[in-house]
A tleap script that builds the chain and sets N, CA, C and O, in Angstrom:
source leaprc.protein.ff14SB
mol = sequence {
  NMET LYS ASN THR PRO GLN ALA TRP GLU ARG
  LEU THR ALA THR ALA ARG SER ALA PRO ASP
  GLU ARG ASP VAL LEU ALA PRO PHE GLY PHE
  ALA THR ARG VAL ALA ALA LEU ALA MET ALA
  GLU ARG PRO THR GLY SER LEU ILE GLU ARG
  PHE ALA LEU ARG ALA MET ILE MET ALA CYS
  GLY LEU ALA ILE VAL ALA VAL ALA VAL ASN
  TYR SER SER VAL ARG GLY LEU PHE ALA GLN
  GLU GLN THR PRO ALA PRO ASP ASP PRO VAL
  ALA GLU MET ALA ASP LEU ALA CSER
}
set mol.1.N position { 0.699 -1.087 0.176 }
set mol.1.CA position { -0.053 -0.342 -0.039 }
set mol.1.C position { 0.915 1.102 0.041 }
set mol.1.O position { 1.894 1.167 0.784 }
set mol.2.N position { 0.424 2.363 -0.944 }
set mol.2.CA position { 1.442 3.093 -0.994 }
set mol.2.C position { 0.914 4.041 0.041 }
set mol.2.O position { -0.297 3.998 0.253 }
set mol.3.N position { 1.604 4.838 0.674 }
set mol.3.CA position { 2.160 5.975 1.643 }
set mol.3.C position { 1.473 7.186 1.460 }
set mol.3.O position { 1.761 7.968 2.366 }
set mol.4.N position { 0.792 7.587 0.763 }
set mol.4.CA position { -0.221 8.731 0.452 }
set mol.4.C position { -1.479 9.345 1.272 }
set mol.4.O position { -2.034 8.569 2.049 }
set mol.5.N position { -1.909 10.482 1.184 }
set mol.5.CA position { -2.769 11.097 2.387 }
set mol.5.C position { -4.199 10.186 1.838 }
set mol.5.O position { -4.966 9.669 2.650 }
set mol.6.N position { -4.381 10.101 0.455 }
set mol.6.CA position { -5.654 9.566 0.466 }
set mol.6.C position { -5.916 8.099 1.035 }
set mol.6.O position { -6.973 7.708 1.530 }
set mol.7.N position { -4.681 7.327 0.856 }
set mol.7.CA position { -4.592 6.052 1.474 }
set mol.7.C position { -4.938 5.954 3.133 }
set mol.7.O position { -5.715 5.163 3.667 }
set mol.8.N position { -4.201 6.897 3.714 }
set mol.8.CA position { -4.419 7.260 5.233 }
set mol.8.C position { -5.924 7.260 5.370 }
set mol.8.O position { -6.518 6.355 5.956 }
set mol.9.N position { -6.419 8.110 4.914 }
set mol.9.CA position { -7.546 8.700 4.762 }
set mol.9.C position { -8.802 7.906 4.720 }
set mol.9.O position { -9.832 8.186 5.333 }
set mol.10.N position { -8.583 6.714 3.802 }
set mol.10.CA position { -9.417 5.882 3.162 }
set mol.10.C position { -9.513 4.616 4.583 }
set mol.10.O position { -10.439 3.979 5.086 }
set mol.11.N position { -8.010 4.714 4.834 }
set mol.11.CA position { -7.657 3.930 6.254 }
set mol.11.C position { -8.673 4.159 7.391 }
set mol.11.O position { -9.380 3.373 8.022 }
set mol.12.N position { -8.494 5.638 7.450 }
set mol.12.CA position { -9.368 5.648 8.592 }
set mol.12.C position { -11.044 6.391 8.706 }
set mol.12.O position { -11.637 6.963 9.621 }
set mol.13.N position { -11.278 6.163 7.785 }
set mol.13.CA position { -12.797 6.458 7.669 }
set mol.13.C position { -13.350 5.036 7.745 }
set mol.13.O position { -14.445 4.842 8.272 }
set mol.14.N position { -12.546 3.924 7.178 }
set mol.14.CA position { -13.085 2.577 7.014 }
set mol.14.C position { -12.895 2.077 8.646 }
set mol.14.O position { -13.820 1.379 9.062 }
set mol.15.N position { -12.277 2.239 9.180 }
set mol.15.CA position { -11.727 2.008 10.636 }
set mol.15.C position { -13.368 2.913 11.313 }
set mol.15.O position { -14.267 2.409 11.987 }
set mol.16.N position { -13.275 3.965 10.939 }
set mol.16.CA position { -14.516 4.618 12.000 }
set mol.16.C position { -15.935 4.234 11.662 }
set mol.16.O position { -16.891 4.504 12.390 }
set mol.17.N position { -16.016 3.596 10.528 }
set mol.17.CA position { -17.269 3.147 9.972 }
set mol.17.C position { -17.193 1.772 10.665 }
set mol.17.O position { -18.335 1.327 10.552 }
set mol.18.N position { -16.442 0.869 11.324 }
set mol.18.CA position { -16.745 -0.677 11.625 }
set mol.18.C position { -17.242 -0.432 12.995 }
set mol.18.O position { -16.850 0.329 13.879 }
set mol.19.N position { -18.273 -1.338 12.929 }
set mol.19.CA position { -19.004 -1.553 14.210 }
set mol.19.C position { -18.135 -2.024 15.312 }
set mol.19.O position { -17.569 -3.102 15.130 }
set mol.20.N position { -17.930 -1.378 16.456 }
set mol.20.CA position { -17.585 -1.560 18.024 }
set mol.20.C position { -18.110 -2.897 18.450 }
set mol.20.O position { -19.316 -2.994 18.219 }
set mol.21.N position { -17.533 -4.044 19.045 }
set mol.21.CA position { -18.189 -5.288 18.814 }
set mol.21.C position { -17.507 -5.813 20.285 }
set mol.21.O position { -17.598 -6.920 20.815 }
set mol.22.N position { -16.733 -4.498 20.773 }
set mol.22.CA position { -16.427 -5.180 22.142 }
set mol.22.C position { -17.766 -5.264 23.207 }
set mol.22.O position { -18.807 -4.624 23.064 }
set mol.23.N position { -17.491 -6.130 24.203 }
set mol.23.CA position { -18.174 -6.006 25.461 }
set mol.23.C position { -18.270 -4.913 26.084 }
set mol.23.O position { -17.166 -4.371 26.032 }
set mol.24.N position { -19.103 -4.198 26.733 }
set mol.24.CA position { -19.255 -3.021 27.851 }
set mol.24.C position { -19.013 -3.485 29.197 }
set mol.24.O position { -18.432 -2.799 30.039 }
set mol.25.N position { -19.530 -4.840 29.435 }
set mol.25.CA position { -19.397 -4.957 30.658 }
set mol.25.C position { -18.008 -5.757 30.814 }
set mol.25.O position { -17.213 -6.081 29.932 }
set mol.26.N position { -17.958 -5.965 32.139 }
set mol.26.CA position { -16.906 -6.437 32.306 }
set mol.26.C position { -17.044 -8.123 32.276 }
set mol.26.O position { -18.223 -8.158 32.628 }
set mol.27.N position { -16.727 -9.346 32.129 }
set mol.27.CA position { -16.455 -10.458 31.982 }
set mol.27.C position { -17.160 -10.927 33.404 }
set mol.27.O position { -16.954 -10.293 34.439 }
set mol.28.N position { -17.894 -11.937 33.367 }
set mol.28.CA position { -18.095 -12.776 34.806 }
set mol.28.C position { -17.140 -13.143 35.810 }
set mol.28.O position { -16.420 -14.109 35.554 }
set mol.29.N position { -17.040 -12.722 36.587 }
set mol.29.CA position { -16.356 -13.012 37.792 }
set mol.29.C position { -15.176 -12.001 37.673 }
set mol.29.O position { -14.165 -12.291 38.313 }
set mol.30.N position { -15.169 -11.120 37.109 }
set mol.30.CA position { -13.530 -10.183 37.158 }
set mol.30.C position { -13.726 -9.834 38.341 }
set mol.30.O position { -12.781 -9.990 39.115 }
set mol.31.N position { -14.964 -9.273 38.852 }
set mol.31.CA position { -14.817 -8.079 40.415 }
set mol.31.C position { -13.871 -9.261 41.539 }
set mol.31.O position { -12.793 -9.096 42.110 }
set mol.32.N position { -14.469 -10.013 41.530 }
set mol.32.CA position { -13.975 -11.546 42.387 }
set mol.32.C position { -12.552 -11.634 42.226 }
set mol.32.O position { -11.742 -11.574 43.151 }
set mol.33.N position { -12.247 -11.799 40.840 }
set mol.33.CA position { -10.667 -11.919 40.594 }
set mol.33.C position { -9.844 -10.862 41.355 }
set mol.33.O position { -9.030 -11.021 42.265 }
set mol.34.N position { -10.357 -9.506 40.615 }
set mol.34.CA position { -9.612 -8.375 41.081 }
set mol.34.C position { -9.314 -8.509 42.716 }
set mol.34.O position { -8.191 -8.611 43.210 }
set mol.35.N position { -10.644 -8.484 43.481 }
set mol.35.CA position { -10.471 -8.651 44.728 }
set mol.35.C position { -9.709 -9.571 45.186 }
set mol.35.O position { -9.049 -9.312 46.192 }
set mol.36.N position { -9.625 -10.636 44.680 }
set mol.36.CA position { -8.513 -12.443 45.255 }
set mol.36.C position { -7.168 -11.436 44.720 }
set mol.36.O position { -6.663 -10.863 45.685 }
set mol.37.N position { -6.662 -11.189 43.725 }
set mol.37.CA position { -5.335 -10.719 43.425 }
set mol.37.C position { -5.073 -9.347 44.365 }
set mol.37.O position { -3.916 -8.945 44.484 }
set mol.38.N position { -5.948 -8.786 44.891 }
set mol.38.CA position { -5.622 -7.555 45.768 }
set mol.38.C position { -5.154 -7.908 47.241 }
set mol.38.O position { -4.216 -7.435 47.883 }
set mol.39.N position { -6.190 -8.994 47.632 }
set mol.39.CA position { -6.113 -9.368 49.061 }
set mol.39.C position { -5.310 -10.537 49.200 }
set mol.39.O position { -5.457 -11.281 50.169 }
set mol.40.N position { -4.174 -10.830 47.986 }
set mol.40.CA position { -3.631 -12.131 48.040 }
set mol.40.C position { -2.405 -11.772 48.825 }
set mol.40.O position { -2.027 -10.610 48.676 }
set mol.41.N position { -1.585 -12.669 49.773 }
set mol.41.CA position { -0.381 -12.569 50.242 }
set mol.41.C position { 0.916 -12.587 49.394 }
set mol.41.O position { 1.336 -13.477 48.655 }
set mol.42.N position { 1.454 -11.345 49.698 }
set mol.42.CA position { 2.857 -10.985 48.956 }
set mol.42.C position { 3.378 -12.308 49.500 }
set mol.42.O position { 3.155 -12.692 50.649 }
set mol.43.N position { 4.377 -13.252 48.228 }
set mol.43.CA position { 4.807 -14.166 48.636 }
set mol.43.C position { 6.166 -13.594 49.731 }
set mol.43.O position { 6.515 -14.072 50.810 }
set mol.44.N position { 6.572 -12.738 49.186 }
set mol.44.CA position { 8.036 -11.904 49.607 }
set mol.44.C position { 7.591 -10.942 49.983 }
set mol.44.O position { 6.948 -10.298 49.154 }
set mol.45.N position { 7.723 -10.328 51.531 }
set mol.45.CA position { 7.811 -8.782 51.843 }
set mol.45.C position { 9.167 -8.585 51.905 }
set mol.45.O position { 9.922 -9.557 51.899 }
set mol.46.N position { 9.736 -7.038 51.987 }
set mol.46.CA position { 10.749 -6.327 51.750 }
set mol.46.C position { 11.519 -6.737 53.160 }
set mol.46.O position { 10.871 -7.116 54.136 }
set mol.47.N position { 12.751 -6.642 53.171 }
set mol.47.CA position { 13.907 -6.699 54.010 }
set mol.47.C position { 13.620 -6.107 55.192 }
set mol.47.O position { 13.664 -6.721 56.258 }
set mol.48.N position { 13.276 -4.759 55.073 }
set mol.48.CA position { 13.345 -4.068 56.125 }
set mol.48.C position { 11.753 -4.305 57.235 }
set mol.48.O position { 11.572 -4.124 58.439 }
set mol.49.N position { 10.961 -4.717 56.263 }
set mol.49.CA position { 9.660 -5.266 56.841 }
set mol.49.C position { 9.669 -6.627 57.660 }
set mol.49.O position { 8.710 -6.938 58.367 }
set mol.50.N position { 10.579 -7.268 57.555 }
set mol.50.CA position { 10.344 -8.591 57.833 }
set mol.50.C position { 11.223 -8.448 59.560 }
set mol.50.O position { 10.903 -8.936 60.643 }
set mol.51.N position { 12.203 -7.716 59.232 }
set mol.51.CA position { 13.545 -7.396 59.829 }
set mol.51.C position { 12.513 -6.479 61.513 }
set mol.51.O position { 12.391 -6.668 62.723 }
set mol.52.N position { 11.957 -5.352 60.272 }
set mol.52.CA position { 11.013 -4.621 61.842 }
set mol.52.C position { 10.297 -5.541 62.471 }
set mol.52.O position { 10.334 -5.424 63.696 }
set mol.53.N position { 9.487 -6.651 61.948 }
set mol.53.CA position { 8.546 -7.047 62.730 }
set mol.53.C position { 9.152 -8.021 63.633 }
set mol.53.O position { 8.473 -8.486 64.549 }
set mol.54.N position { 10.244 -8.338 63.478 }
set mol.54.CA position { 11.267 -9.148 64.203 }
set mol.54.C position { 11.528 -8.673 65.178 }
set mol.54.O position { 11.392 -9.228 66.269 }
set mol.55.N position { 12.058 -7.287 64.957 }
set mol.55.CA position { 12.685 -6.456 66.089 }
set mol.55.C position { 11.290 -5.990 67.171 }
set mol.55.O position { 11.364 -5.872 68.394 }
set mol.56.N position { 9.766 -5.729 66.115 }
set mol.56.CA position { 8.959 -5.046 67.576 }
set mol.56.C position { 8.881 -6.461 68.410 }
set mol.56.O position { 9.105 -6.437 69.621 }
set mol.57.N position { 8.566 -7.675 67.755 }
set mol.57.CA position { 8.184 -8.877 68.724 }
set mol.57.C position { 9.538 -9.326 69.662 }
set mol.57.O position { 9.301 -10.161 70.534 }
set mol.58.N position { 10.941 -8.831 69.544 }
set mol.58.CA position { 11.782 -8.798 70.205 }
set mol.58.C position { 11.795 -7.745 71.238 }
set mol.58.O position { 12.400 -8.039 72.269 }
set mol.59.N position { 11.262 -6.604 71.174 }
set mol.59.CA position { 11.163 -5.547 71.867 }
set mol.59.C position { 10.118 -5.893 72.526 }
set mol.59.O position { 10.498 -5.904 73.697 }
set mol.60.N position { 8.830 -6.236 72.489 }
set mol.60.CA position { 7.705 -6.513 73.216 }
set mol.60.C position { 8.225 -7.807 74.063 }
set mol.60.O position { 7.746 -7.837 75.197 }
set mol.61.N position { 8.821 -8.533 73.849 }
set mol.61.CA position { 9.350 -9.491 74.488 }
set mol.61.C position { 10.312 -9.551 75.572 }
set mol.61.O position { 10.560 -10.484 76.336 }
set mol.62.N position { 10.898 -8.175 75.487 }
set mol.62.CA position { 12.170 -8.037 76.466 }
set mol.62.C position { 11.245 -7.204 77.266 }
set mol.62.O position { 11.439 -7.340 78.474 }
set mol.63.N position { 10.333 -6.411 76.965 }
set mol.63.CA position { 9.598 -5.437 77.957 }
set mol.63.C position { 8.697 -6.314 78.922 }
set mol.63.O position { 8.527 -6.153 80.130 }
set mol.64.N position { 8.241 -7.137 78.211 }
set mol.64.CA position { 7.587 -8.314 79.402 }
set mol.64.C position { 8.320 -8.863 80.487 }
set mol.64.O position { 7.961 -8.956 81.661 }
set mol.65.N position { 9.910 -9.389 79.704 }
set mol.65.CA position { 10.502 -10.027 80.842 }
set mol.65.C position { 11.114 -9.069 81.569 }
set mol.65.O position { 11.609 -9.477 82.619 }
set mol.66.N position { 11.269 -7.573 81.260 }
set mol.66.CA position { 11.336 -6.539 82.483 }
set mol.66.C position { 10.472 -6.233 83.327 }
set mol.66.O position { 10.750 -5.705 84.404 }
set mol.67.N position { 9.206 -6.551 82.915 }
set mol.67.CA position { 7.929 -6.093 84.138 }
set mol.67.C position { 8.250 -7.441 84.732 }
set mol.67.O position { 8.696 -7.333 85.874 }
set mol.68.N position { 8.141 -8.844 84.235 }
set mol.68.CA position { 7.837 -9.654 85.274 }
set mol.68.C position { 9.420 -9.771 85.981 }
set mol.68.O position { 9.474 -10.598 86.890 }
set mol.69.N position { 10.478 -9.174 85.728 }
set mol.69.CA position { 11.399 -9.582 86.840 }
set mol.69.C position { 11.365 -8.538 87.943 }
set mol.69.O position { 11.431 -8.865 89.128 }
set mol.70.N position { 11.248 -7.112 87.483 }
set mol.70.CA position { 11.106 -6.112 88.387 }
set mol.70.C position { 9.469 -5.838 88.974 }
set mol.70.O position { 9.224 -4.813 89.609 }
set mol.71.N position { 8.700 -6.577 88.767 }
set mol.71.CA position { 7.306 -6.713 89.508 }
set mol.71.C position { 7.197 -7.042 91.070 }
set mol.71.O position { 6.078 -6.793 91.520 }
set mol.72.N position { 7.893 -7.425 91.769 }
set mol.72.CA position { 8.382 -7.659 93.222 }
set mol.72.C position { 8.779 -5.771 93.465 }
set mol.72.O position { 8.085 -4.937 94.046 }
set mol.73.N position { 10.051 -5.593 92.814 }
set mol.73.CA position { 9.924 -4.646 93.210 }
set mol.73.C position { 9.011 -3.196 93.025 }
set mol.73.O position { 9.168 -2.226 93.766 }
set mol.74.N position { 8.395 -3.226 92.315 }
set mol.74.CA position { 7.702 -2.402 91.960 }
set mol.74.C position { 6.426 -2.292 92.327 }
set mol.74.O position { 5.770 -1.252 92.281 }
set mol.75.N position { 5.833 -3.966 92.909 }
set mol.75.CA position { 5.018 -3.649 93.887 }
set mol.75.C position { 5.020 -3.375 95.272 }
set mol.75.O position { 4.157 -3.048 96.088 }
set mol.76.N position { 6.388 -3.629 95.311 }
set mol.76.CA position { 6.832 -3.500 96.962 }
set mol.76.C position { 6.987 -1.491 96.955 }
set mol.76.O position { 6.934 -0.847 98.003 }
set mol.77.N position { 7.113 -1.047 96.009 }
set mol.77.CA position { 7.903 0.576 96.183 }
set mol.77.C position { 6.041 1.370 96.620 }
set mol.77.O position { 5.843 2.297 97.406 }
set mol.78.N position { 4.947 0.591 95.784 }
set mol.78.CA position { 3.483 1.113 95.829 }
set mol.78.C position { 2.816 0.670 96.974 }
set mol.78.O position { 1.716 1.145 97.260 }
set mol.79.N position { 3.562 -0.518 97.931 }
set mol.79.CA position { 2.747 -1.102 98.909 }
set mol.79.C position { 3.149 -0.169 100.128 }
set mol.79.O position { 2.245 0.117 100.912 }
set mol.80.N position { 4.302 0.285 100.338 }
set mol.80.CA position { 4.854 1.080 101.216 }
set mol.80.C position { 4.163 2.327 101.560 }
set mol.80.O position { 3.706 2.933 100.592 }
set mol.81.N position { 4.028 2.715 102.420 }
set mol.81.CA position { 3.128 4.053 102.622 }
set mol.81.C position { 4.106 5.493 102.569 }
set mol.81.O position { 5.093 5.602 103.295 }
set mol.82.N position { 3.794 6.281 101.862 }
set mol.82.CA position { 4.575 7.361 100.902 }
set mol.82.C position { 4.802 8.541 101.949 }
set mol.82.O position { 4.500 9.712 101.717 }
set mol.83.N position { 5.346 8.101 103.076 }
set mol.83.CA position { 5.887 9.154 104.305 }
set mol.83.C position { 7.527 9.639 103.497 }
set mol.83.O position { 8.313 8.889 102.917 }
set mol.84.N position { 7.595 10.539 103.636 }
set mol.84.CA position { 8.851 11.774 103.302 }
set mol.84.C position { 9.899 11.387 103.926 }
set mol.84.O position { 9.625 11.361 105.125 }
set mol.85.N position { 11.087 11.035 103.716 }
set mol.85.CA position { 12.266 10.551 104.324 }
set mol.85.C position { 12.488 12.028 105.225 }
set mol.85.O position { 12.469 13.197 104.840 }
set mol.86.N position { 12.729 11.364 106.739 }
set mol.86.CA position { 13.272 12.789 107.559 }
set mol.86.C position { 14.195 13.230 107.346 }
set mol.86.O position { 14.393 14.067 108.228 }
set mol.87.N position { 15.172 13.208 106.512 }
set mol.87.CA position { 16.114 14.254 105.936 }
set mol.87.C position { 16.164 14.669 104.850 }
set mol.87.O position { 17.169 14.865 104.168 }
set mol.88.N position { 14.715 14.897 104.507 }
set mol.88.CA position { 14.646 15.007 102.559 }
set mol.88.C position { 14.465 16.659 103.469 }
set mol.88.O position { 14.056 16.728 104.628 }
set mol.89.N position { 14.875 17.860 102.626 }
set mol.89.CA position { 14.903 19.336 102.887 }
set mol.89.C position { 13.755 19.932 102.132 }
set mol.89.O position { 13.297 21.051 102.362 }
set mol.90.N position { 13.311 19.083 101.188 }
set mol.90.CA position { 12.100 20.000 100.093 }
set mol.90.C position { 10.520 19.392 101.341 }
set mol.90.O position { 9.510 20.038 101.620 }
set mol.91.N position { 10.985 17.754 101.886 }
set mol.91.CA position { 9.951 17.728 102.506 }
set mol.91.C position { 9.739 18.581 103.810 }
set mol.91.O position { 8.626 19.069 104.007 }
set mol.92.N position { 10.874 18.803 104.808 }
set mol.92.CA position { 10.918 19.646 105.749 }
set mol.92.C position { 10.622 20.897 105.545 }
set mol.92.O position { 10.125 21.520 106.483 }
set mol.93.N position { 10.886 21.648 104.106 }
set mol.93.CA position { 10.509 23.116 103.730 }
set mol.93.C position { 8.313 22.905 103.431 }
set mol.93.O position { 7.290 23.490 103.789 }
set mol.94.N position { 8.619 21.968 102.770 }
set mol.94.CA position { 6.598 21.641 102.598 }
set mol.94.C position { 5.743 21.537 104.042 }
set mol.94.O position { 4.722 22.142 104.371 }
set mol.95.N position { 6.438 20.667 104.693 }
set mol.95.CA position { 5.751 21.037 106.132 }
set mol.95.C position { 5.746 22.075 106.653 }
set mol.95.O position { 4.556 22.378 106.562 }
set mol.96.N position { 6.375 23.117 107.307 }
set mol.96.CA position { 6.745 24.322 107.563 }
set mol.96.C position { 6.158 25.183 106.806 }
set mol.96.O position { 5.816 26.245 107.325 }
set mol.97.N position { 5.940 24.989 105.639 }
set mol.97.CA position { 5.133 25.962 104.808 }
set mol.97.C position { 3.324 25.916 105.288 }
set mol.97.O position { 2.641 26.937 105.376 }
set mol.98.N position { 2.803 24.501 105.552 }
set mol.98.CA position { 1.938 24.333 105.751 }
set mol.98.C position { 1.054 24.393 107.031 }
set mol.98.O position { -0.138 24.089 106.973 }
savepdb mol mol.pdb
quit
């Protein structure tokens, strides 16, 4: 076919006059497939993501261990009566002011 303007015009005119037989609607089950692909678990996460999750789990475990080890000390602090020490200058000044 020759590359002339008339040939191009005939070709575009023929293409415009061709009926559009494409489906207007999505095929059956398309939305389900798209939703399933979107919610599918990725086989591999990023390296930072994996290490961050492990670090968070380790930090939570260490925090629980620290609370468990020091529980008796903390409980003893709250069980004692909160009286100021006799040699506390701030407490002595507060007693004098009141």
